[in-house]
C-alpha positions as CSV (number, residue, x, y, z in Angstrom):
1,M,0.2,0.1,-0.1
2,K,3.1,2.4,1.1
3,R,4.6,1.8,-2.5
4,I,1.3,2.4,-4.2
5,L,1.0,5.8,-2.5
6,L,4.7,6.6,-3.5
7,C,4.5,5.9,-7.2
8,S,1.2,8.1,-6.9
9,L,3.1,10.7,-5.3
10,A,6.0,10.6,-8.0
11,V,3.5,10.7,-10.9
12,V,1.6,13.6,-9.4
13,C,5.0,15.6,-8.9
14,A,6.2,14.7,-12.1
15,F,3.0,15.5,-13.5
16,S,2.7,18.9,-11.9
17,F,6.5,19.8,-12.9
18,S,5.4,18.9,-16.7
19,V,2.8,21.1,-16.5
20,H,4.7,23.8,-15.4
21,A,7.6,23.5,-17.8
22,Q,4.8,24.2,-20.3
23,L,4.0,27.4,-19.5
24,K,5.2,30.1,-21.9
25,R,7.1,33.2,-20.8
26,L,5.9,36.8,-22.0
27,S,7.7,37.9,-24.8
28,K,9.2,41.4,-25.2
29,Q,6.2,42.6,-27.5
30,Q,3.8,41.5,-24.7
31,T,5.7,43.1,-21.9
32,F,7.1,46.3,-23.4
33,G,5.0,46.4,-26.4
34,G,1.5,46.2,-25.3
35,Q,1.0,43.0,-27.4
36,P,-2.2,41.1,-25.4
37,S,-1.2,38.2,-23.1
38,L,-2.7,37.9,-19.6
39,S,-5.3,40.4,-20.3
40,T,-6.8,42.7,-23.2
41,S,-8.3,45.6,-23.0
42,L,-11.5,46.6,-21.9
43,P,-13.4,49.2,-24.4
44,Y,-12.8,53.0,-23.0
45,L,-15.7,54.0,-21.0
46,S,-16.3,58.2,-21.5
47,G,-19.3,58.4,-19.3
48,W,-23.3,58.6,-19.8
49,N,-25.3,59.8,-22.6
50,D,-28.4,59.4,-20.3
51,D,-29.6,57.4,-17.9
52,Q,-30.0,54.2,-19.9
53,H,-27.1,54.4,-22.1
54,F,-23.6,54.9,-21.7
55,I,-20.5,55.6,-24.2
56,E,-17.7,53.7,-24.9
57,Y,-15.3,53.9,-27.6
58,N,-15.2,50.9,-30.3
59,T,-11.6,50.2,-31.4
60,K,-12.3,48.1,-34.2
61,A,-14.7,50.7,-35.7
62,G,-13.0,53.7,-34.6
63,K,-15.7,55.5,-33.1
64,F,-17.9,56.3,-29.7
65,E,-21.2,54.0,-29.6
66,T,-24.1,54.5,-27.0
67,V,-24.6,51.0,-25.1
68,D,-28.3,50.5,-23.8
69,V,-27.8,49.4,-20.5
70,K,-30.6,46.8,-21.0
71,T,-30.2,45.5,-24.0
72,G,-26.6,45.7,-24.5
73,A,-27.4,46.9,-28.0
74,H,-25.0,49.6,-29.7
75,A,-25.7,52.4,-31.4
76,V,-23.5,55.3,-33.0
77,Y,-23.1,58.2,-30.5
78,T,-23.8,61.6,-31.8
79,P,-22.5,64.2,-29.3
80,P,-24.9,67.3,-28.3
81,V,-24.6,70.0,-31.0
82,K,-23.2,73.1,-29.8
83,P,-24.0,76.1,-30.8
84,K,-21.6,77.5,-33.2
85,E,-18.6,75.7,-31.6
86,E,-16.8,76.0,-34.8
87,T,-16.9,80.0,-34.8
88,P,-13.2,80.9,-36.0
89,V,-11.0,82.8,-34.3
90,K,-7.5,84.1,-35.5
91,E,-4.6,81.7,-35.8
92,G,-2.6,82.4,-32.3
93,D,-5.8,83.0,-30.0
94,K,-5.6,81.2,-26.9
95,N,-8.6,78.8,-25.3
96,P,-11.8,79.7,-27.0
97,T,-14.6,79.3,-24.8
98,L,-18.2,79.4,-25.8
99,S,-20.5,81.0,-23.1
100,P,-23.1,78.9,-21.7
101,D,-25.9,80.7,-24.1
102,G,-23.7,79.7,-27.1
103,K,-24.0,83.7,-27.9
104,Y,-20.0,84.6,-27.5
105,M,-16.8,82.9,-27.8
106,A,-14.3,84.1,-25.4
107,F,-10.6,83.9,-26.3
108,T,-6.9,85.5,-25.4
109,R,-4.7,87.1,-27.8
110,N,-1.5,88.6,-27.2
111,N,-2.4,88.5,-23.5
112,D,-5.7,90.5,-23.8
113,L,-9.2,89.4,-23.6
114,Y,-11.5,88.9,-26.1
115,A,-14.8,87.6,-27.4
116,V,-16.7,87.2,-31.1
117,E,-20.3,87.5,-30.8
118,V,-21.3,84.2,-32.4
119,A,-24.0,85.5,-34.7
120,T,-22.7,88.6,-36.5
121,G,-19.2,87.7,-36.1
122,K,-18.3,91.0,-34.2
123,E,-15.2,91.5,-32.5
124,I,-15.4,92.5,-28.8
125,R,-12.0,93.5,-26.8
126,Y,-12.2,93.4,-23.2
127,T,-8.9,94.5,-22.1
128,T,-6.2,96.8,-23.7
129,D,-3.2,97.1,-21.3
130,A,-1.6,93.3,-21.7
131,T,2.4,93.6,-22.2
132,D,5.0,91.0,-22.1
133,V,4.5,91.0,-18.6
134,I,0.6,91.4,-18.0
135,Y,-1.7,89.1,-18.9
136,N,-5.4,89.2,-19.1
137,G,-7.3,85.8,-19.0
138,Y,-3.9,83.8,-19.4
139,S,-1.9,82.5,-16.7
140,S,1.3,83.2,-15.5
141,W,3.6,80.2,-15.4
142,V,3.4,79.7,-11.5
143,Y,-0.2,79.8,-11.6
144,F,-0.7,77.8,-14.8
145,E,1.5,75.1,-13.1
146,E,0.8,75.1,-9.1
147,I,-2.5,76.5,-8.9
148,L,-5.0,76.5,-11.6
149,G,-3.8,73.5,-12.8
150,R,-2.0,72.2,-16.2
151,P,-5.4,71.1,-17.9
152,T,-6.3,74.8,-18.0
153,K,-3.7,75.3,-20.5
154,Y,-3.2,78.8,-18.9
155,K,-6.9,79.8,-19.7
156,A,-7.5,82.0,-16.7
157,F,-11.1,83.6,-17.4
158,W,-14.5,82.1,-16.3
159,W,-18.1,82.6,-17.8
160,S,-21.1,83.1,-15.3
161,P,-23.7,80.6,-15.5
162,D,-26.1,83.2,-17.2
163,S,-23.8,84.1,-19.7
164,K,-23.9,87.8,-18.6
165,H,-20.6,88.3,-17.2
166,L,-17.0,87.2,-17.8
167,A,-14.8,86.6,-14.7
168,F,-10.8,86.6,-15.2
169,M,-7.7,86.9,-13.2
170,R,-5.1,89.7,-14.3
171,F,-1.5,89.3,-13.8
172,D,1.2,91.2,-13.4
173,D,5.0,89.5,-14.0
174,T,7.0,92.7,-13.7
175,K,8.7,91.9,-10.1
176,V,9.1,88.2,-10.9
177,P,12.7,87.1,-12.0
178,M,13.1,86.1,-15.5
179,F,14.9,82.4,-15.7
180,P,16.7,82.0,-19.2
181,I,16.1,78.5,-20.6
182,N,18.6,78.1,-23.5
183,G,17.8,76.3,-26.7
184,S,20.9,74.7,-28.6
185,T,19.4,74.3,-32.3
186,G,20.4,76.4,-35.0
187,Q,23.9,78.5,-35.1
188,H,23.6,80.7,-32.6
189,G,20.8,78.9,-30.4
190,Y,18.0,80.7,-28.7
191,T,16.7,81.8,-25.1
192,E,13.5,81.4,-24.0
193,K,12.8,84.1,-21.4
194,T,10.1,82.6,-18.6
195,R,8.9,84.6,-15.4
196,Y,9.6,82.1,-12.9
197,P,9.4,82.7,-9.1
198,K,11.8,80.6,-7.3
199,A,11.4,80.3,-3.4
200,G,11.4,83.7,-1.6
201,D,11.0,85.3,-5.0
202,P,8.3,88.1,-5.7
203,N,5.5,86.7,-7.1
204,P,3.0,87.8,-9.6
205,E,0.4,90.5,-8.6
206,V,-3.1,89.5,-9.4
207,K,-6.5,91.0,-9.8
208,I,-9.8,89.3,-10.2
209,G,-12.1,91.2,-12.9
210,F,-15.4,91.2,-14.2
211,V,-16.9,92.2,-17.5
212,P,-20.1,92.3,-19.2
213,S,-20.2,89.7,-21.9
214,A,-21.5,92.5,-24.4
215,G,-18.2,94.6,-23.5
216,G,-17.9,97.6,-21.2
217,K,-15.8,98.8,-18.1
218,V,-14.2,96.3,-16.2
219,I,-15.0,95.7,-12.4
220,W,-12.3,94.9,-10.0
221,A,-13.0,92.6,-7.2
222,D,-11.9,94.2,-3.8
223,F,-8.7,92.9,-2.9
224,N,-5.4,94.5,-3.0
225,E,-2.8,93.1,-5.6
226,K,0.1,94.6,-3.9
227,D,-0.7,92.1,-1.1
228,D,1.7,88.9,-0.8
229,Q,-1.3,86.5,-1.8
230,Y,-2.6,83.5,-3.8
231,F,-6.0,83.1,-5.4
232,G,-7.3,79.7,-6.4
233,T,-9.9,78.4,-8.8
234,P,-13.1,80.7,-8.4
235,Y,-16.7,79.3,-8.4
236,W,-19.7,80.7,-9.8
237,S,-23.0,80.8,-7.9
238,F,-25.5,78.7,-10.0
239,D,-27.7,82.0,-10.0
240,S,-24.7,84.0,-11.1
241,R,-25.3,86.7,-8.7
242,N,-21.7,85.9,-7.0
243,M,-18.5,84.3,-7.4
244,M,-16.8,82.6,-4.6
245,V,-13.2,83.3,-4.5
246,Q,-10.3,81.1,-3.0
247,W,-7.6,83.3,-1.0
248,L,-4.5,82.2,0.4
249,N,-1.8,84.2,2.1
250,R,1.7,83.6,1.2
251,G,2.7,81.5,3.9
252,Q,-0.3,79.3,2.5
253,D,-1.5,78.5,6.1
254,N,-4.6,80.8,6.0
255,L,-7.4,79.7,3.6
256,K,-10.4,82.1,3.1
257,F,-13.4,82.1,0.8
258,Y,-15.4,85.4,-0.5
259,S,-18.4,85.8,-1.8
260,V,-17.8,88.9,-4.7
261,D,-20.4,90.8,-6.4
262,P,-19.5,90.9,-9.9
263,L,-21.6,94.3,-10.6
264,I,-19.6,96.3,-8.0
265,G,-16.7,94.0,-6.7
266,S,-17.4,93.9,-3.3
267,K,-16.8,91.3,-1.0
268,K,-17.9,89.3,2.0
269,E,-15.8,86.7,3.8
270,I,-17.7,83.3,4.3
271,Y,-14.9,81.2,5.5
272,D,-11.7,81.3,7.2
273,E,-9.6,78.0,7.7
274,K,-6.0,77.8,9.4
275,Q,-3.8,74.9,9.8
276,S,-0.5,74.9,11.6
277,S,1.4,73.2,8.6
278,W,-0.3,74.5,5.1
279,I,-3.6,74.4,3.5
280,D,-3.8,73.1,-0.5
281,L,-5.7,75.1,-2.9
282,D,-7.6,72.4,-4.5
283,Y,-8.2,73.1,-7.9
284,D,-10.3,69.7,-8.3
285,G,-13.3,70.2,-6.3
286,R,-12.8,72.0,-3.1
287,I,-16.4,73.3,-3.3
288,E,-19.5,72.2,-5.0
289,Y,-22.1,74.8,-4.8
290,L,-26.0,73.3,-4.1
291,K,-28.6,74.3,-6.6
292,D,-30.8,75.5,-3.7
293,N,-28.4,78.4,-3.5
294,K,-28.2,78.0,0.1
295,H,-25.5,75.6,0.6
296,Y,-22.2,74.3,-0.6
297,I,-20.1,71.4,0.4
298,L,-16.7,72.0,1.1
299,K,-13.7,69.2,1.2
300,S,-11.5,69.9,4.0
301,D,-8.3,68.2,5.8
302,K,-8.4,70.6,8.6
303,T,-8.9,67.5,10.9
304,G,-5.9,65.5,9.6
305,W,-8.3,63.9,7.1
306,A,-9.8,64.9,3.9
307,H,-13.7,65.1,4.6
308,F,-16.9,66.8,3.3
309,Y,-18.9,69.4,5.0
310,L,-21.7,71.1,4.6
311,Y,-22.0,75.1,5.0
312,T,-24.6,77.7,4.2
313,L,-23.7,80.0,1.6
314,A,-23.1,82.7,4.7
315,G,-20.2,80.5,5.8
316,K,-22.0,78.6,8.7
317,L,-21.4,75.1,9.3
318,V,-24.5,73.2,9.3
319,N,-22.5,69.8,10.0
320,P,-19.8,67.3,8.9
321,I,-21.0,64.9,6.4
322,T,-18.1,62.5,6.6
323,T,-15.7,61.8,9.5
324,G,-12.9,59.5,10.9
325,K,-9.7,58.4,9.9
326,W,-10.1,57.8,6.6
327,Q,-9.8,60.0,3.5
328,V,-12.7,61.3,0.9
329,T,-11.3,61.8,-2.6
330,R,-13.8,63.0,-5.0
331,L,-17.3,64.3,-5.0
332,L,-19.6,62.6,-7.9
333,K,-22.7,63.9,-7.0
334,A,-24.7,65.7,-4.8
335,D,-28.6,64.3,-4.9
336,E,-30.5,67.2,-3.8
337,Q,-33.8,65.8,-4.0
338,H,-32.9,62.9,-1.7
339,K,-30.1,65.0,0.3
340,V,-27.5,62.6,-0.2
341,I,-23.9,62.6,-1.7
342,Y,-22.2,60.1,-3.6
343,F,-18.3,59.8,-3.2
344,M,-15.3,58.2,-3.8
345,A,-12.9,57.5,-0.5
346,R,-10.1,55.5,0.5
347,K,-11.8,53.8,3.4
348,E,-11.6,50.2,3.4
349,A,-7.9,50.4,2.8
350,S,-5.5,53.1,2.1
351,T,-4.6,51.6,-1.3
352,R,-7.9,51.4,-2.8
353,T,-10.9,53.5,-3.6
354,D,-14.6,52.9,-3.3
355,L,-17.8,54.4,-3.8
356,Y,-20.3,55.6,-0.8
357,R,-23.5,57.1,-0.1
358,V,-24.0,59.2,2.8
359,D,-27.1,61.5,3.9
360,Y,-26.3,65.4,3.9
361,S,-26.6,64.8,7.8
362,G,-23.9,62.5,7.6
363,K,-25.9,59.3,8.7
364,N,-26.7,56.3,7.0
365,L,-22.9,55.9,5.2
366,K,-23.0,53.0,2.9
367,R,-20.4,51.4,0.7
368,L,-21.7,50.5,-2.9
369,T,-19.0,49.2,-4.5
370,F,-17.7,45.3,-3.3
371,G,-14.7,43.2,-2.7
372,D,-11.3,43.6,-2.1
373,Y,-10.6,45.9,-5.2
374,T,-9.9,49.2,-6.4
375,H,-12.8,51.0,-8.2
376,Q,-13.2,53.2,-10.9
377,V,-16.8,54.5,-11.2
378,E,-18.8,56.2,-13.6
379,L,-22.3,57.4,-12.0
380,S,-25.1,57.8,-14.1
381,P,-26.5,61.4,-14.2
382,S,-29.5,60.8,-12.2
383,G,-27.2,58.8,-9.6
384,D,-29.6,55.5,-9.8
385,K,-27.0,53.5,-11.1
386,F,-23.2,53.5,-11.7
387,I,-20.6,51.3,-13.7
388,T,-17.5,50.2,-12.0
389,T,-14.3,49.2,-13.6
390,Y,-12.3,47.4,-10.7
391,S,-9.2,45.1,-10.0
392,N,-6.4,44.4,-7.6
393,V,-2.8,43.0,-7.8
394,S,-4.2,39.4,-9.0
395,T,-7.4,40.2,-10.9
396,P,-7.4,41.7,-14.5
397,P,-10.0,44.7,-14.7
398,K,-13.3,43.8,-14.8
399,R,-16.4,46.3,-15.1
400,A,-19.9,46.0,-14.1
401,L,-23.4,47.7,-13.9
402,L,-24.8,48.1,-10.2
403,D,-27.8,50.0,-8.7
404,N,-27.2,52.8,-6.2
405,N,-27.8,50.2,-3.5
406,G,-24.9,48.3,-4.6
407,K,-26.3,45.3,-6.3
408,I,-24.9,44.2,-9.6
409,L,-27.3,44.2,-12.1
410,K,-25.0,43.2,-15.0
411,E,-21.4,41.9,-15.5
412,L,-19.9,44.4,-18.6
413,G,-16.7,43.0,-19.4
414,D,-13.3,40.9,-18.0
415,S,-10.2,41.7,-19.6
416,K,-8.5,38.2,-18.4
417,S,-7.2,36.7,-21.4
418,A,-8.5,33.4,-22.3
419,E,-4.5,32.1,-22.3
420,F,-4.0,33.5,-18.8
421,G,-3.4,30.0,-17.4
422,Q,-0.8,29.4,-20.4
423,Y,1.6,31.7,-18.9
424,A,4.0,31.5,-15.9
425,F,5.1,35.0,-14.4
426,G,5.9,36.6,-11.6
427,K,3.6,36.8,-8.6
428,T,2.7,40.6,-7.4
429,E,1.2,41.2,-4.3
430,M,0.4,43.8,-1.5
431,I,2.7,44.0,1.5
432,T,3.4,46.2,4.4
433,I,6.9,47.0,5.8
434,P,7.0,48.2,9.5
435,T,8.9,51.2,10.9
436,D,10.5,51.6,14.3
437,D,8.1,54.1,15.3
438,G,4.7,52.0,14.2
439,Y,4.0,52.7,10.9
440,L,3.3,50.1,8.2
441,L,4.5,51.4,5.1
442,P,2.3,50.0,2.4
443,A,4.1,48.5,-0.7
444,V,3.3,46.6,-3.8
445,I,5.9,43.6,-4.9
446,T,6.7,41.6,-7.9
447,Y,8.2,38.8,-7.3
448,P,10.8,37.1,-10.1
449,T,9.3,34.2,-12.1
450,D,10.0,30.9,-10.4
451,F,10.9,32.7,-7.4
452,D,13.3,30.6,-5.1
453,K,13.8,32.1,-1.6
454,T,17.3,30.3,-1.5
455,K,18.5,32.3,-4.2
456,R,19.3,36.2,-4.2
457,Y,17.8,38.6,-6.4
458,P,18.7,42.3,-7.5
459,V,15.9,44.9,-6.7
460,I,14.5,47.7,-8.6
461,F,12.9,50.1,-6.2
462,S,10.6,52.6,-7.8
463,M,8.9,55.4,-6.2
464,Y,7.9,59.2,-6.5
465,G,7.8,60.1,-2.9
466,G,6.1,63.8,-3.1
467,P,3.8,64.8,-0.6
468,N,0.4,63.6,-0.5
469,A,1.2,61.7,-3.8
470,G,1.6,58.1,-3.0
471,T,1.9,55.3,-6.0
472,V,0.7,52.3,-4.0
473,T,-2.2,51.0,-5.2
474,N,-4.1,47.7,-5.1
475,T,-4.3,47.3,-8.7
476,W,-3.8,45.3,-11.6
477,K,0.0,46.2,-13.2
478,G,-0.3,44.8,-16.3
479,T,2.7,43.1,-17.6
480,A,5.1,46.1,-17.9
481,N,7.0,44.5,-15.0
482,Q,7.3,40.9,-16.4
483,W,10.2,41.3,-18.2
484,W,12.3,41.9,-15.3
485,A,10.4,39.5,-13.1
486,N,11.5,37.0,-16.0
487,E,15.2,37.7,-15.6
488,G,14.9,37.3,-12.0
489,I,14.7,41.1,-10.3
490,V,12.6,41.8,-7.4
491,Q,10.4,45.2,-8.0
492,I,9.1,47.0,-5.5
493,S,7.2,50.1,-4.7
494,V,6.9,51.6,-1.0
495,D,5.0,54.6,0.0
496,H,6.4,56.7,3.0
497,R,4.3,58.0,6.2
498,A,3.8,61.4,4.1
499,S,2.4,60.0,0.9
500,G,-1.1,60.6,1.9
501,Q,-1.8,57.1,3.0
502,F,-1.9,58.2,6.6
503,G,-3.7,61.3,5.8
504,K,-3.1,64.7,6.5
505,E,-1.9,63.9,9.6
506,G,1.3,61.9,7.7
507,V,1.7,64.7,5.6
508,A,2.1,67.6,7.4
509,L,5.1,65.9,9.2
510,M,6.9,67.0,6.0
511,H,6.7,70.6,7.0
512,R,9.6,72.7,7.0
513,N,11.8,69.2,6.3
514,L,11.2,67.9,2.8
515,G,13.5,64.9,2.4
516,K,13.9,63.9,5.9
517,W,10.9,61.3,6.8
518,E,10.8,60.2,3.1
519,M,14.4,59.1,3.4
520,K,14.0,57.7,6.7
521,D,11.0,55.3,5.7
522,Y,12.7,54.5,2.3
523,M,15.9,53.7,3.9
524,T,14.0,51.5,6.7
525,A,12.7,49.9,3.4
526,G,15.7,49.1,1.9
527,R,17.2,47.6,5.0
528,W,14.1,45.5,5.4
529,L,14.6,44.3,2.1
530,K,18.4,43.5,2.5
531,A,17.3,41.5,5.5
532,Q,15.4,39.4,3.6
533,P,17.6,36.0,2.4
534,W,16.3,36.3,-0.9
535,V,17.7,40.0,-1.8
536,D,21.2,40.3,-3.1
537,Q,22.9,42.5,-0.6
538,K,24.7,44.6,-3.4
539,K,22.2,45.5,-5.9
540,L,19.5,47.5,-4.7
541,L,18.6,50.2,-7.3
542,I,16.4,53.0,-6.7
543,T,14.4,55.0,-9.4
544,G,12.0,58.0,-9.8
545,H,11.4,61.1,-11.8
546,S,10.8,64.8,-10.8
547,Y,10.2,64.4,-6.9
548,G,11.3,60.7,-7.5
549,G,14.8,61.8,-8.9
550,Y,15.0,64.2,-6.1
551,M,14.7,60.9,-3.8
552,T,16.9,59.0,-5.5
553,C,19.7,61.5,-5.6
554,M,19.4,61.7,-2.0
555,A,19.1,57.9,-1.8
556,L,22.6,57.8,-3.4
557,T,24.0,60.5,-1.1
558,Y,22.0,60.9,2.4
559,G,21.3,57.0,2.0
560,A,24.5,55.7,0.1
561,D,24.8,53.3,3.0
562,V,21.7,51.6,1.9
563,F,21.0,51.9,-1.8
564,D,23.7,50.8,-4.4
565,Y,22.5,52.3,-7.6
566,G,20.3,55.1,-8.6
567,Y,18.4,56.0,-12.0
568,A,17.0,59.4,-11.4
569,G,14.8,61.8,-14.0
570,A,14.8,65.6,-13.8
571,P,15.7,65.9,-10.2
572,V,15.1,68.9,-7.9
573,T,18.6,68.9,-5.9
574,S,18.3,71.8,-3.9
575,W,15.0,73.5,-3.1
576,E,15.8,77.2,-3.3
577,L,16.0,76.2,-7.3
578,Y,12.1,75.2,-7.5
579,D,9.2,77.7,-7.7
580,S,7.8,79.7,-5.0
581,H,4.2,78.5,-4.2
582,Y,5.1,74.5,-4.4
583,T,8.2,74.9,-2.3
584,E,7.0,77.4,0.3
585,R,3.7,75.3,1.1
586,F,6.2,72.6,2.5
587,M,9.4,74.8,3.2
588,D,8.0,78.2,3.9
589,T,10.7,80.8,2.2
590,P,14.4,80.2,2.4
591,Q,14.7,83.4,4.3
592,E,12.3,81.9,7.4
593,N,14.1,78.4,6.9
594,P,17.4,78.6,6.0
595,E,18.5,75.1,7.8
596,G,15.6,73.3,6.5
597,Y,16.6,74.1,3.1
598,K,20.3,73.2,3.6
599,N,19.1,69.9,5.4
600,A,16.7,69.1,2.4
601,S,19.2,69.8,-0.2
602,V,21.1,66.7,-1.9
603,L,23.9,69.2,-2.5
604,T,24.7,68.9,1.2
605,Y,25.0,65.4,1.2
606,A,27.3,65.2,-2.0
607,D,30.2,64.2,0.1
608,R,28.8,60.9,1.1
609,Y,27.7,60.0,-2.4
610,K,28.7,56.4,-3.4
611,G,27.5,53.4,-5.5
612,L,26.4,54.3,-9.1
613,L,24.2,57.1,-9.9
614,R,22.5,57.8,-13.7
615,I,20.9,61.3,-14.0
616,M,18.7,62.1,-17.0
617,H,17.3,65.7,-17.8
618,G,16.1,67.7,-20.6
619,D,18.0,70.6,-21.4
620,M,15.0,72.7,-21.9
621,D,12.9,71.7,-18.9
622,D,10.8,74.9,-17.6
623,N,9.6,73.0,-14.2
624,V,12.6,71.4,-12.7
625,H,15.6,73.4,-14.6
626,M,18.5,71.6,-15.4
627,Q,20.2,74.1,-13.1
628,N,19.6,71.7,-10.2
629,T,21.5,68.7,-12.4
630,I,24.3,70.9,-12.9
631,Q,24.7,72.1,-9.4
632,L,24.7,68.9,-8.4
633,I,27.4,67.2,-11.1
634,D,29.5,70.2,-10.4
635,K,29.5,69.2,-6.6
636,L,30.5,65.6,-7.4
637,E,32.9,66.4,-9.9
638,N,34.8,68.9,-7.2
639,L,34.5,65.8,-5.3
640,N,36.1,63.0,-8.1
641,K,33.0,61.4,-7.7
642,H,31.9,58.7,-10.5
643,F,28.4,59.2,-11.8
644,E,26.9,59.0,-15.3
645,L,24.8,61.7,-16.9
646,M,22.3,61.6,-20.0
647,I,21.1,64.9,-21.4
648,Y,18.0,65.1,-23.7
649,P,18.2,68.1,-25.9
650,G,15.1,69.9,-26.5
651,G,13.3,67.9,-23.7
652,R,11.2,69.6,-21.1
653,H,10.0,67.8,-17.9
654,G,9.9,64.8,-19.7
655,W,10.8,63.8,-23.3
656,G,9.1,61.7,-25.7
657,G,8.7,61.3,-29.5
658,V,11.9,59.6,-31.2
659,K,14.2,59.9,-28.0
660,S,11.7,57.3,-26.5
661,A,13.4,54.4,-27.8
662,H,16.6,55.6,-26.4
663,D,15.3,56.5,-23.1
664,L,14.0,52.8,-22.8
665,S,17.3,51.2,-24.4
666,E,19.4,53.3,-21.9
667,R,17.2,52.1,-18.7
668,I,17.4,48.4,-20.2
669,R,21.7,48.7,-20.9
670,F,22.2,50.1,-17.1
671,Y,20.2,47.5,-15.5
672,Y,21.6,44.5,-17.4
673,T,24.9,46.0,-16.8
674,N,24.8,46.7,-13.0
675,L,22.1,44.3,-11.8
676,L,22.4,41.2,-14.0
677,N,26.0,41.5,-15.1
678,K,25.1,40.1,-18.5
679,P,24.7,41.7,-22.0
680,V,21.8,43.1,-23.1
681,P,19.7,40.5,-25.4
682,A,19.7,41.0,-29.0
683,E,15.8,41.1,-29.2
684,L,15.9,44.5,-27.1
685,L,18.6,46.3,-29.0
């Protein structure tokens, strides 16, 4: 009997080995080239057409289609006709924007604000004082980058809902220092002159104006443009009678809302918030005006966690809508008829997002999504149903239709490939790494294919590292990491305590000391990795871009006893070299916090440098100037330190196009040479 059992076990083991041996490995095209393998792409979901039809993109047909939620029938999508949207503006005119009633098209030309009357083609000029340093309705650089946001494309004007007024910001960059960015093309090259306020520099002077849509006198809001201040994205009330203006002091620790009358410019303070660290000017949904013209919903992290609050228009708090040690992320809908809101939050776990519903009163909070997944949600116009696209590290994206009680009505798609089980690939999982002072740092790790705990593997540690900008999420990671898994490399991303995973409570620790807590936690993670029996003690590589480039340079200097290699893109190397609004939010000015700036600078620790650092930078980066890299390599050269440098001519804060192939090839060469100690396979060259 025993002999038969042993024989049976031998057969099972042989069969298991045989099956495993037959599993395929993902090819170059399946990892770097996007060829289908473990999963396929779900159709691109573009929102809802109405409560019974959602919109998706048909890749094969090359067009958008509506899909009936009941029958699944597809029909050609015809977008709503916007009256005279094709109204011509002259070449070079910026940000043409139709008024809500379709009668006017506003735009900026040579830094002045204009409109065209659609019916007649008559041109209206609202402002006449623009120069090379004065812009009406067109952002100063620091407002575009840090306050109004890149999606605005420098647009700084807003139609009233009734189309009777146009509000705009006027910027005066006269006192803002000019930073030269030198282009190298042509015989003599050329210089771009950007008004760029670095930390501690004068900022643009800003005014907020209102002008009748048909033209006329500009009415200026009752602020003193000479004050050292910032203005966030303003919000019109539904009845167009006033505009809510966000005001922030230069120190960025006092936020006020003012209700401004567009007819006379008078202002009334309706909200005042102070924090001991800083307050973010959120251009992505801090305020939601309710159509009752009596209330608004505010998003604030004043308790240490981001939550929603119900206020009257006069600024009186009615009640908190959400509370607790978790974060709301986005308000999807305020259902005024039923007095409930639908919103996304990271409540079940900081690495996942879910959809919730709660009464205005804060009662009857209900999770509407399901499982241990990260959900991306499209809510129907009425809020009676929603579509979720969901995944986790072991589950490729799926899609389902649910009602507003969380009941699944229909499965809409599964991206898992029919060949999923035919491949051997590196396992990805969520883990936490403990710190010596009680934090459990979230991390996502991909092990090598055929992982063997008795072997030692090199590690690629990827991160970004900026304040409230965590990258560790419980989502499907695709196949981009599987080439390196096949080559026997461990890949990990870790979020530190100030990444947002621990609320504003955690983020606020960075106040006046950028670099300190990030490096403490990243070094803890590095030491944890090197304590594992399956990690090569001399092959821990860290990589990141922008703030991640800063972290990488810090890791090879300040943290050089832990990290062996670094691959840094466009790094900030000393914070007085970066812009005023971003830097001072966390650090205050260099004049106020000289010791903090010194301690946060890579240059301070250049003498500790060891290992091997590769730095990449675009020579025309208008965000993180190449000046940062030049100052670091000057220090390293003076110290006779060996490093590597790759310049991308014409590159901005990133570089694409024809240089993308070179960028990828160089990274591949660096990994093979330094982590794998072998030539790059011919198929990758």
